[in-house]
C-alpha positions in Angstrom: 0.1 -0.3 0.1 1.4 3.7 -0.8 1.7 5.4 2.1 2.1 8.5 1.1 -0.5 11.2 -0.1 -0.2 13.7 -2.7 2.7 15.8 -1.5 5.0 13.1 -0.3 4.8 13.2 3.0 2.9 10.0 4.5 -0.4 10.5 6.2 -1.7 10.6 9.4 -1.6 7.2 11.4 -5.1 7.3 12.1 -6.2 7.8 8.1 -4.7 4.6 7.7 -7.5 1.4 7.8 -7.7 -0.5 10.3 -9.6 -3.4 11.2 -10.2 -5.8 14.5 -10.0 -9.9 14.6 -10.7 -12.0 17.9 -9.2 -15.2 18.1 -11.5 -16.8 20.7 -9.3 -20.5 21.3 -9.9 -23.4 23.6 -6.3 -22.1 25.9 -6.8 -17.9 25.4 -8.2 -15.6 23.4 -6.9 -13.2 21.7 -7.6 -9.4 20.0 -5.4 -8.0 17.0 -6.1 -4.7 15.4 -4.1 -4.3 12.2 -3.5 -1.3 10.6 -3.0 -0.9 7.0 -3.7 -2.7 4.0 0.0 -3.7 3.2 1.6 -7.1 2.3 3.6 -6.7 5.6 1.0 -7.0 8.3 1.6 -4.2 11.8 -0.3 -5.1 14.5 -0.7 -2.0 16.1 -3.0 -3.9 19.5 -2.3 -7.1 20.0 -3.5 -8.7 23.7 -4.1 -12.0 25.1 -6.2 -13.6 27.9 -5.4 -17.0 28.8 -9.0 -18.4 29.8 -8.9 -22.2 29.6 -12.0 -22.5 27.5 -11.5 -26.0 26.8 -10.3 -26.9 30.0 -12.5 -30.3 30.9 -14.2 -30.0 27.7 -12.5 -34.1 27.4 -14.6 -35.5 29.9 -17.3 -33.1 30.4 -18.7 -32.1 27.2 -19.0 -28.4 28.2 -17.0 -25.1 28.0 -14.9 -24.0 31.7 -17.9 -22.3 33.5 -15.3 -20.3 34.8 -13.9 -19.4 31.6 -16.8 -18.7 30.0 -17.8 -16.1 32.3 -14.5 -14.0 32.2 -14.9 -14.5 28.5 -18.2 -12.6 28.1 -16.0 -9.7 30.1 -13.0 -10.3 28.2 -14.9 -9.8 24.9 -16.7 -6.6 26.2 -13.5 -5.2 26.5 -12.6 -6.2 23.0 -15.2 -4.8 21.5 -14.9 -1.2 23.2 -11.1 -1.4 22.0 -11.6 -2.4 18.9 -14.6 0.7 18.5 -12.6 3.2 20.0 -9.7 2.5 17.6 -12.1 2.4 14.5 -10.8 -0.8 13.4 -13.9 -2.0 10.9 -14.3 -4.9 9.8 -14.4 -6.1 13.5 -14.5 -10.4 13.5 -14.4 -13.2 16.0 -13.5 -16.6 14.8 -13.9 -19.4 17.2 -11.8 -22.5 16.5 -11.8 -26.0 18.7 -13.1 -25.7 21.8 -16.7 -23.5 20.7 -17.5 -26.1 17.3 -16.9 -29.5 20.0 -18.9 -28.2 23.4 -22.2 -28.7 24.2 -22.9 -25.9 25.1 -21.0 -24.1 22.2 -24.0 -22.7 20.4 -26.1 -21.4 24.3 -22.3 -19.3 24.7 -22.0 -18.3 20.7 -25.9 -16.4 21.5 -24.5 -15.0 24.8 -21.7 -13.4 23.0 -23.6 -12.7 19.7 -25.5 -10.4 22.4 -22.6 -9.1 24.1 -21.3 -7.6 20.8 -23.9 -7.3 18.6 -23.1 -6.6 15.2 -20.0 -8.2 15.4 -19.5 -11.6 13.3 -19.0 -14.6 14.9 -17.7 -17.3 12.4 -17.0 -21.0 14.2 -14.9 -22.8 12.1 -14.5 -26.1 10.8 -11.4 -27.3 11.3 -10.8 -27.6 7.4 -11.4 -24.1 7.6 -9.1 -22.9 10.9 -6.2 -25.0 8.6 -7.0 -23.5 4.7 -7.1 -20.2 7.0 -3.5 -20.8 9.2 -2.0 -22.1 5.9 -2.6 -18.2 3.9 -1.0 -16.6 7.6 2.1 -19.0 6.5 2.2 -18.1 2.9 2.0 -14.6 3.9 5.0 -14.7 5.6 6.6 -17.4 3.2 5.1 -17.2 -0.1 7.1 -20.1 -1.6 6.6 -22.3 1.3 7.2 -26.2 0.6 6.5 -28.9 3.7 4.2 -30.1 6.1 2.6 -27.1 8.0 1.5 -27.7 12.0 -0.6 -25.7 14.1 -1.2 -26.1 18.0 -3.9 -24.7 19.4 -5.7 -26.2 22.8 -8.0 -28.2 21.0 -6.7 -29.7 18.5 -3.4 -29.6 16.0 -4.3 -28.7 11.9 -1.7 -29.7 9.7 -1.8 -28.9 6.3 0.6 -29.9 3.3 2.0 -26.7 1.4 2.9 -27.9 -2.2 5.7 -25.1 -3.2 3.4 -22.5 -1.7 0.1 -24.1 -2.7 -1.9 -26.4 0.1 -2.8 -29.4 -0.7 -4.4 -31.8 2.1 -5.4 -31.0 5.5 -6.9 -32.6 8.4 -7.2 -31.5 12.4 -7.1 -33.6 14.9 -7.4 -33.6 18.6 -4.1 -33.2 19.6 -4.0 -29.3 21.0 -2.0 -29.1 24.4 -5.1 -29.3 26.3 -7.2 -32.3 24.9 -4.0 -34.2 25.0 -3.0 -33.6 28.3 -7.1 -34.4 29.2 -7.1 -37.5 27.2 -3.6 -38.7 28.2 -4.8 -38.3 32.1 -1.8 -35.9 31.9 0.2 -39.2 32.1 3.4 -38.6 29.3 3.9 -41.6 28.1 0.0 -42.1 27.2 0.4 -38.7 25.6 2.9 -40.0 23.3 1.0 -43.3 22.7 -2.4 -41.0 21.7 -0.3 -38.9 19.4 1.5 -42.0 17.4 -1.5 -43.3 17.2 -3.8 -40.3 15.8 -0.4 -39.2 13.5 -0.1 -42.3 12.4 -3.4 -42.3 10.5 -2.6 -39.2 8.0 -0.3 -41.6 5.2 0.2 -38.1 3.5 2.1 -36.4 6.3 5.4 -39.2 5.0 5.6 -36.2 2.0 7.3 -34.1 4.5 10.5 -36.3 3.6 13.6 -34.1 3.6 11.3 -31.3 3.3 10.0 -28.5 6.0 8.2 -28.5 9.1 6.5 -25.1 9.8 5.3 -24.8 12.5 2.7 -22.3 13.7 0.7 -21.8 17.6 1.6 -19.9 21.1 2.7 -23.8 22.7 5.4 -23.7 20.0 6.8 -20.1 20.1 6.9 -21.0 23.3 9.6 -23.6 23.1 11.3 -21.3 20.3 11.8 -18.6 23.2 13.6 -20.9 25.4 15.6 -21.7 22.6 16.7 -19.0 21.4 17.2 -17.9 25.6 19.2 -21.2 25.9 21.2 -20.5 23.0 21.9 -16.9 23.3 20.6 -16.7 20.1 21.3 -13.1 19.1 18.2 -11.7 18.0 14.7 -12.7 19.7 12.1 -13.1 17.1 10.6 -16.3 16.8 9.5 -15.7 13.3 11.6 -17.9 11.3 13.9 -19.4 13.7 15.3 -22.4 12.4 16.0 -25.3 13.8 17.8 -28.4 12.5 15.3 -31.5 13.1 18.0 -33.0 15.3 18.1 -30.2 17.7 14.3 -30.1 18.0 14.3 -33.3 19.3 16.7 -32.2 22.0 14.3 -29.2 22.6 11.6 -31.4 23.1 13.4 -34.2 25.7 14.3 -31.3 27.2 10.8 -29.5 27.6 9.5 -32.8 28.4 11.8 -33.8 31.9 11.4 -30.6 32.7 7.9 -30.9 33.1 8.4 -34.5 34.8 10.9 -32.7 37.1 8.0 -29.7 37.6 11.0 -27.3 36.3 10.6 -24.1 34.5 12.9 -23.7 32.2 14.5 -20.3 31.2 12.7 -18.5 28.7 9.3 -20.2 28.5 5.7 -17.9 30.1 4.4 -19.1 33.5 0.7 -19.5 31.9 2.7 -21.7 29.0 4.1 -24.6 31.4 1.3 -27.0 32.0 0.7 -27.0 28.4 4.9 -27.9 26.7 5.2 -30.7 27.5 2.7 -32.0 25.1 3.4 -29.3 22.5 6.8 -31.1 22.7 5.2 -34.7 22.9 3.5 -33.7 19.6 6.3 -32.1 17.8 8.6 -35.2 18.2 6.1 -37.8 17.3 5.5 -35.0 14.2 9.5 -35.0 13.0 9.1 -38.6 13.0 6.2 -39.1 11.3 7.3 -36.9 8.6 11.0 -37.0 7.9 11.0 -33.4 7.9 15.1 -32.2 8.2 14.0 -28.7 10.1 11.4 -26.9 11.9 10.3 -23.1 10.7 8.6 -21.3 13.5 6.5 -19.0 12.1 4.5 -15.6 13.7 1.8 -16.3 11.0 -1.0 -17.9 11.1 -5.0 -18.2 11.7 -5.2 -14.1 12.7 -2.9 -13.7 9.7 -4.8 -15.7 7.2 -8.0 -13.9 8.3 -5.8 -10.9 7.1 -4.4 -11.7 4.3 -8.0 -12.6 2.9 -8.8 -8.8 3.5 -5.7 -7.5 1.1 -6.3 -6.8 -3.1 -4.9 -9.6 -5.0 -2.0 -7.5 -6.2 -0.9 -6.3 -2.8 -1.2 -10.4 -1.8 1.4 -10.9 -4.8 3.9 -8.7 -3.9 7.6 -10.1 -3.0 7.3 -9.3 1.2 10.9 -8.5 1.1 10.8 -5.9 -1.7 6.9 -4.6 0.5 9.1 -4.3 3.7 12.1 -2.4 2.0 9.3 -0.1 0.5 7.2 0.1 3.9 10.0 1.2 5.1 11.3 3.6 2.4 7.8 5.4 2.8 8.1 6.1 6.0 11.0 7.4 6.7 12.7 8.1 3.6 12.8 12.0 1.6 12.7 11.3 -1.6 10.7 8.2 -3.2 12.9 7.9 -5.9 16.0 7.4 -4.5 16.3 3.9 -4.0 15.6 3.2 -7.6 18.5 5.4 -8.2 20.8 3.9 -6.3 20.1 0.3 -7.3 20.6 1.7 -10.9 23.4 2.9 -9.9 25.5 0.7 -7.5 24.2 -2.0 -10.4 28.2 -1.8 -12.1 29.7 -3.3 -8.6 27.9 -6.4 -8.8 27.9 -7.8 -12.4 27.1 -11.6 -12.6 24.6 -11.2 -9.2 21.8 -13.8 -8.5 17.8 -13.2 -8.1 18.1 -13.2 -4.8 21.0 -11.7 -4.2 19.7 -8.7 -6.2 16.6 -8.7 -4.0 18.5 -8.3 -0.9 20.6 -5.3 -2.3 17.1 -3.5 -3.6 16.4 -3.7 -0.2 19.3 -2.2 1.0 18.6 0.3 -1.4 15.0 1.1 0.1 15.8 0.9 3.4 19.4 2.6 3.5 17.5 6.0 4.6 15.6 4.8 7.1 17.7 7.2 9.7 17.2 10.7 8.2 14.7 11.6 10.7 16.8 10.3 13.9 19.6 12.5 15.9 22.7 13.1 13.9 24.6 11.1 17.4 22.7 7.7 17.1 21.5 7.2 13.4 23.5 4.3 12.7 22.0 2.7 15.7 18.6 3.9 15.3 18.7 2.4 12.0 20.8 -0.3 12.2 17.9 -1.9 15.1 15.2 0.1 13.1 15.5 -2.4 9.8 17.1 -5.4 12.0 13.7 -5.6 14.0 11.2 -4.7 11.3 7.8 -6.0 11.8 7.8 -7.6 8.1 6.6 -11.3 8.4 8.5 -11.6 4.6 11.9 -11.4 6.3 13.8 -14.3 7.6 16.9 -14.2 10.1 19.2 -13.6 7.4 17.8 -11.0 5.1 17.0 -8.6 8.4 21.1 -9.3 9.7 22.1 -8.5 6.3 20.0 -5.1 5.3 21.1 -3.9 9.0 24.4 -4.2 8.5 24.6 -2.9 4.9 21.9 0.5 6.6 24.5 0.8 9.5 27.8 0.9 7.4 26.1 3.4 4.9 26.2 5.7 8.0 29.6 4.6 8.9 28.7 2.7 12.5 32.2 1.1 13.9 30.6 0.1 16.9 31.8 -3.8 16.8 29.4 -4.4 19.9 26.4 -3.1 17.6 27.0 -4.8 14.7 27.8 -8.3 16.4 24.2 -9.8 16.3 23.8 -8.2 12.2 27.5 -10.2 11.8 26.6 -13.7 13.9 24.2 -13.8 11.9 25.5 -14.2 8.7 28.3 -16.1 7.3 31.7 -14.5 5.6 30.8 -13.8 2.3 27.4 -12.1 3.2 29.5 -10.0 5.6 31.5 -8.7 2.6 28.5 -7.9 0.4 26.8 -6.2 2.9 29.9 -4.5 3.9 30.3 -3.5 -0.2 26.7 -2.1 -0.2 26.9 -0.2 3.0 30.3 1.5 1.7 28.8 1.8 -2.4 26.1 3.7 -0.4 27.4 5.2 2.1 29.8 7.1 -0.8 26.2 7.5 -2.8 24.6 9.8 -0.4 28.1 11.7 0.1 28.1 12.6 -3.3 24.6 13.5 -3.1 22.8 14.4 -0.3 20.5 11.8 -0.4 18.9 13.3 -4.4 18.4 11.7 -7.5 19.4 14.6 -9.2 22.7 15.5 -7.9 23.3 11.3 -8.5 23.0 11.2 -11.8 26.3 13.4 -11.8 28.1 10.6 -11.1 28.9 6.7 -11.8 30.9 3.9 -10.7 32.8 1.0 -13.1 34.7 -1.7 -12.8 38.3 -1.8 -14.9 40.6 -4.2 -14.6 42.0 -3.6 -10.9 40.2 -0.8 -10.4 37.4 1.2 -9.4 36.0 4.1 -10.8 34.1 6.9 -9.9 33.1 9.3 -12.3 31.9 12.3 -12.1 30.1 15.3 -14.1 31.9 18.8 -13.9 29.3 20.9 -12.9 26.9 19.0 -11.9 27.3 20.2 -8.0 28.9 16.9 -7.1 33.4 17.1 -6.8 36.0 14.5 -5.1 36.7 16.5 -2.3 38.1 15.4 1.1 35.4 13.0 2.4 34.3 11.7 -1.5 37.7 10.6 -2.0 37.7 8.7 1.9 34.9 6.8 1.4 35.4 6.1 -2.8 38.7 4.8 -1.0 36.9 2.8 1.9 35.0 1.6 -1.8 37.9 0.8 -2.8 39.6 -1.6 0.0 36.1 -3.7 0.3 36.8 -4.6 -3.4 40.2 -5.6 -3.0 40.5 -2.6 -5.2 42.6 0.5 -6.6 40.3 3.4 -6.6 40.5 6.0 -9.3 38.5 9.3 -10.2 37.4 10.5 -13.6 36.0 14.1 -13.9 34.2 14.4 -17.4 33.2 17.3 -19.0 29.7 18.3 -19.2 29.2 18.4 -22.9 31.3 14.6 -23.4 28.9 12.9 -20.3 26.0 13.7 -22.7 27.1 12.3 -25.2 
């Protein structure tokens, strides 16, 4: 979505359309308010209440009475918030507990009375699986493997084939339901999970592919691993574990549950559920033969959001869209990213499509510190890019773009850049350094304007990096320019050469 008005200024946030969705699950209820209709969802409000609507459902067949009372109060609050924030549309999505409980219809009527005019959809297992798949694909358009979305009452599984959903199934393996079905005995839970999963023959298609994990219990497990390993980025979305490490994590979580030990990084309200999430994950790894797990913060709610996007927006590349969003919000000239892309192209002959996409994104985010305090510009821009909410950016892309952006601002603080460097291999670091040095030179020459940049060009000639300046174009080879062209040449292992060209010759 174009965040600019005709004047080139970003509109007030209150003018951007908002919409809200309530995820009414077996364990928790959550309101999310999204702002805008862009390729990367921007959640400006996100509140969860752990109620346990589905606790006791296995034995009583009914929703938990105390949770029902609390849910009515919470839903009244959520309606007030959504209306005050101007969220339209607003919708409630109910999952396993509501569709399975004998008193689900009565509770639905009470909710409709409490939230008049707000649509309430009680999703079937197939609908829940389809919506979760759309949420994952919003962040990983080419996802290829098995998707698992675990909640309190059910587990939804979807076979994703190169970004397209195929078979799906909903199983009664949510963490609350599995705990109750097994009598809170992990060994029984393992047997139940094995029996349920072994009856889904298409899970074997996951051999050697990815296993995409959605759901709060699995996200909590990812947080535990991030904390235990000192991983440099505390973002669950796109966090990846090889199958062996994932199995070890499952074993540690189950053992902690048996010993009633709280693992570092684990939310206290999740501790009772985590052993059952770990049991299901371990059995899934065995049944699918997946090579690794990829954690996703996207799921049902983002799938609902995706269905409200124009088709043209949904087709956008999420990396490019994330870069464009940052450029629109923080940049000074909307034409500068394209000019930088063309200007830096001679430095990277023969680059692949993925490399070109990252360079394009680096050009888009290169001016994100333009409105920050000069003393903190590099730090602010680095952190803004590294921690941006774009759902299509994996951790490698975040680190690469953040490093290139920080070096564009001449950041020399090794401690600041350490998280990004830790996430990148040597070759990626070197490429980010070259892009950062090139962007630094470009902004020094042009003042951030395409018009002045057009009076300059770069070329590779033998073992030389040639900077060509057009006389009378407003650019000249002063001390700062010479220093930065030398720096770029050194990063590329070349000799720096600066040449002047007459205006007439340049035009010809």
